[in-house]
Structures are given as C-alpha cells and as structure tokens.
N, CA, C and O of each residue as an XYZ file, in Angstrom:
264
protein
N       3.826     -1.504     30.194
C       4.168     -2.093     28.913
C       4.379     -0.974     27.892
O       3.592     -0.029     27.857
N       5.427     -1.057     27.055
C       5.686      0.015     26.098
C       4.651      0.043     24.975
O       3.957     -0.941     24.717
N       4.570      1.187     24.322
C       3.631      1.334     23.208
C       4.081      0.503     22.022
O       5.276      0.291     21.811
N       3.094      0.027     21.238
C       3.403     -0.664     19.991
C       3.777      0.386     18.950
O       3.061      1.372     18.778
N       4.878      0.180     18.265
C       5.300      1.123     17.243
C       4.914      0.605     15.865
O       4.917     -0.601     15.616
N       4.581      1.540     14.969
C       4.270      1.193     13.591
C       5.559      0.835     12.883
O       6.587      1.475     13.107
N       5.519     -0.178     12.033
C       6.688     -0.572     11.255
C       7.028      0.576     10.312
O       6.195      0.966      9.494
N       8.228      1.118     10.412
C       8.584      2.360      9.727
C       8.493      2.264      8.204
O       8.081      3.224      7.553
N       8.867      1.133      7.633
C       8.846      1.049      6.176
C       7.420      0.988      5.634
O       7.194      1.319      4.470
N       6.467      0.577      6.444
C       5.086      0.487      5.976
C       4.383      1.839      5.962
O       3.387      2.002      5.258
N       4.873      2.800      6.717
C       4.203      4.090      6.795
C       4.075      4.756      5.428
O       3.061      5.390      5.136
N       5.108      4.613      4.588
C       5.088      5.249      3.280
C       4.537      4.339      2.190
O       4.181      4.821      1.115
N       4.460      3.045      2.441
C       4.043      2.103      1.412
C       2.540      1.903      1.346
O       2.017      1.576      0.281
N       1.837      2.087      2.437
C       0.403      1.833      2.454
C      -0.332      3.009      3.081
O       0.240      3.785      3.848
N      -1.600      3.123      2.740
C      -2.469      4.144      3.317
C      -3.739      3.455      3.790
O      -4.242      2.546      3.129
N      -4.255      3.886      4.928
C      -5.505      3.357      5.454
C      -6.609      4.345      5.104
O      -6.491      5.534      5.399
N      -7.680      3.866      4.478
C      -8.777      4.731      4.079
C      -9.649      5.069      5.279
O      -9.449      4.536      6.371
N     -10.610      5.949      5.075
C     -11.495      6.358      6.166
C     -12.370      5.212      6.658
O     -12.787      5.195      7.816
N     -12.646      4.253      5.773
C     -13.474      3.121      6.169
C     -12.652      1.970      6.749
O     -13.206      0.942      7.138
N     -11.331      2.146      6.805
C     -10.479      1.129      7.400
C      -9.827      0.177      6.425
O      -9.080     -0.711      6.834
N     -10.099      0.348      5.120
C      -9.459     -0.505      4.128
C      -8.027     -0.023      3.902
O      -7.702      1.134      4.169
N      -7.186     -0.915      3.413
C      -5.774     -0.587      3.226
C      -5.465     -0.526      1.743
O      -5.733     -1.474      1.005
N      -4.901      0.591      1.308
C      -4.496      0.754     -0.077
C      -2.995      0.520     -0.180
O      -2.230      0.906      0.703
N      -2.586     -0.124     -1.280
C      -1.179     -0.379     -1.523
C      -0.785      0.218     -2.860
O      -1.624      0.759     -3.580
N       0.502      0.117     -3.190
C       0.980      0.616     -4.464
C       1.332     -0.552     -5.371
O       1.604     -1.657     -4.902
N       1.324     -0.301     -6.647
C       1.673     -1.332     -7.618
C       3.148     -1.227     -7.996
O       3.770     -0.174     -7.858
N       3.684     -2.333     -8.472
C       5.069     -2.370     -8.924
C       5.163     -1.890    -10.374
O       4.144     -1.662    -11.026
N       6.379     -1.741    -10.868
C       6.689     -1.414    -12.264
C       6.290      0.000    -12.673
O       5.931      0.221    -13.829
N       6.342      0.953    -11.762
C       5.992      2.312    -12.167
C       7.039      3.343    -11.765
O       6.735      4.534    -11.686
N       8.259      2.904    -11.511
C       9.294      3.846    -11.088
C      10.120      4.403    -12.243
O      10.478      5.581    -12.221
N      10.427      3.602    -13.233
C      11.248      4.083    -14.341
C      10.944      3.253    -15.581
O      10.166      2.300    -15.528
N      11.567      3.627    -16.702
C      11.356      2.978    -18.004
C       9.891      3.056    -18.441
O       9.360      2.101    -19.008
N       9.248      4.177    -18.182
C       7.835      4.314    -18.502
C       7.594      4.506    -19.997
O       6.501      4.205    -20.477
N       8.585      5.001    -20.750
C       8.351      5.239    -22.175
C       8.174      3.944    -22.953
O       7.638      3.968    -24.061
N       8.608      2.821    -22.406
C       8.458      1.556    -23.089
C       7.173      0.829    -22.754
O       6.914     -0.250    -23.287
N       6.368      1.401    -21.884
C       5.132      0.744    -21.462
C       3.948      1.349    -22.214
O       3.974      2.520    -22.594
N       2.923      0.547    -22.421
C       1.741      1.000    -23.146
C       0.953      2.012    -22.318
O       1.030      2.029    -21.089
N       0.204      2.843    -23.009
C      -0.598      3.865    -22.338
C      -1.596      3.231    -21.381
O      -1.808      3.730    -20.276
N      -2.207      2.131    -21.808
C      -3.198      1.476    -20.952
C      -2.549      0.885    -19.702
O      -3.151      0.882    -18.629
N      -1.324      0.387    -19.842
C      -0.634     -0.158    -18.676
C      -0.314      0.951    -17.687
O      -0.448      0.758    -16.479
N       0.106      2.107    -18.182
C       0.425      3.235    -17.306
C      -0.823      3.739    -16.592
O      -0.754      4.159    -15.436
N      -1.966      3.698    -17.279
C      -3.209      4.113    -16.645
C      -3.589      3.145    -15.526
O      -4.039      3.572    -14.463
N      -3.412      1.862    -15.757
C      -3.706      0.870    -14.712
C      -2.764      1.021    -13.524
O      -3.176      0.853    -12.376
N      -1.506      1.336    -13.797
C      -0.527      1.481    -12.723
C      -0.803      2.718    -11.870
O      -0.358      2.788    -10.724
N      -1.528      3.687    -12.413
C      -1.799      4.907    -11.663
C      -2.800      4.721    -10.536
O      -2.851      5.528     -9.608
N      -3.590      3.670    -10.612
C      -4.605      3.441     -9.587
C      -4.024      2.562     -8.484
O      -3.352      1.568     -8.763
N      -4.282      2.926     -7.248
C      -3.768      2.117     -6.134
C      -4.872      1.185     -5.640
O      -5.919      1.650     -5.191
N      -4.645     -0.129     -5.720
C      -5.686     -1.081     -5.355
C      -5.819     -1.269     -3.853
O      -4.929     -0.903     -3.085
N      -6.936     -1.843     -3.451
C      -7.165     -2.175     -2.050
C      -6.487     -3.509     -1.767
O      -6.602     -4.455     -2.547
N      -5.789     -3.570     -0.660
C      -5.027     -4.767     -0.317
C      -5.958     -5.921      0.040
O      -7.036     -5.711      0.596
N      -5.537     -7.133     -0.283
C      -6.336     -8.321     -0.015
C      -6.488     -8.552      1.486
O      -5.614     -8.183      2.271
N      -7.610     -9.169      1.879
C      -7.889     -9.380      3.299
C      -6.820    -10.212      3.984
O      -6.459     -9.945      5.130
N      -6.308    -11.227      3.283
C      -5.288    -12.077      3.879
C      -4.006    -11.319      4.172
O      -3.355    -11.563      5.188
N      -3.639    -10.391      3.280
C      -2.440     -9.601      3.498
C      -2.636     -8.603      4.628
O      -1.711     -8.342      5.398
N      -3.830     -8.047      4.730
C      -4.114     -7.085      5.800
C      -4.050     -7.775      7.156
O      -3.529     -7.212      8.119
N      -4.575     -8.985      7.231
C      -4.535     -9.720      8.490
C      -3.097     -9.998      8.898
O      -2.767     -9.977     10.083
N      -2.246    -10.256      7.921
C      -0.841    -10.539      8.204
C      -0.100     -9.299      8.695
O       0.818     -9.411      9.508
N      -0.485     -8.122      8.213
C       0.204     -6.884      8.559
C      -0.471     -6.098      9.667
O       0.002     -5.021     10.033
N      -1.560     -6.610     10.205
C      -2.383     -5.848     11.139
C      -1.590     -5.363     12.362
O      -1.783     -4.234     12.814
N      -0.721     -6.188     12.886
C       0.026     -5.785     14.067
C       1.046     -4.700     13.733
O       1.306     -3.818     14.552
N       1.620     -4.759     12.546
C       2.633     -3.786     12.168
C       2.025     -2.421     11.822
O       2.704     -1.399     11.931
N       0.757     -2.395     11.406
C       0.130     -1.119     11.033
C      -0.879     -0.672     12.070
O      -1.786      0.102     11.764
N      -0.730     -1.153     13.296
C      -1.718     -0.901     14.336
C      -1.944      0.587     14.585
O      -3.060      0.982     14.924
N      -0.929      1.416     14.430
C      -1.055      2.823     14.779
C      -1.363      3.724     13.596
O      -1.489      4.936     13.772
N      -1.490      3.169     12.393
C      -1.836      3.994     11.231
C      -3.339      4.195     11.164
O      -4.111      3.252     11.337
N      -3.742      5.416     10.916
C      -5.167      5.703     10.779
C      -5.376      6.727      9.701
O      -6.513      7.110      9.426
C-alpha cells in the first residue's frame, strides 16, 4: 500500500506544536494594515490553536506533519 501524503496546501498554513496541538493563522493580515487599529493588529499577530472539531476533520490530511 502506498504511503499517505500530506496535503500540500496545509503544510504552510498550519503548524503542529510539540504537544500535538495544531496552530492556524488568522485572516485579514495580508494588506491594508494602516487602516486597522493597533489593538486589532496585535490580536492578528498571535496564532490561535485550532478547534478540536476542525483538527478531527483535517487529521487524515495532516497525518505526516510533526
């Protein structure tokens, strides 16, 4: 049976932490930053941990990421 391959677009979008949690990126931080409030930009800088339901849905596609 062939090896399971990681979904290529997910490799750059998410990171798996040392404890196995999945970090994702937030939207609205690519351009037009001068029109956003300082507090909003600070919140956008932090990458949140992905919800359990979303991780379960993506588990097969990210099987090889560690």
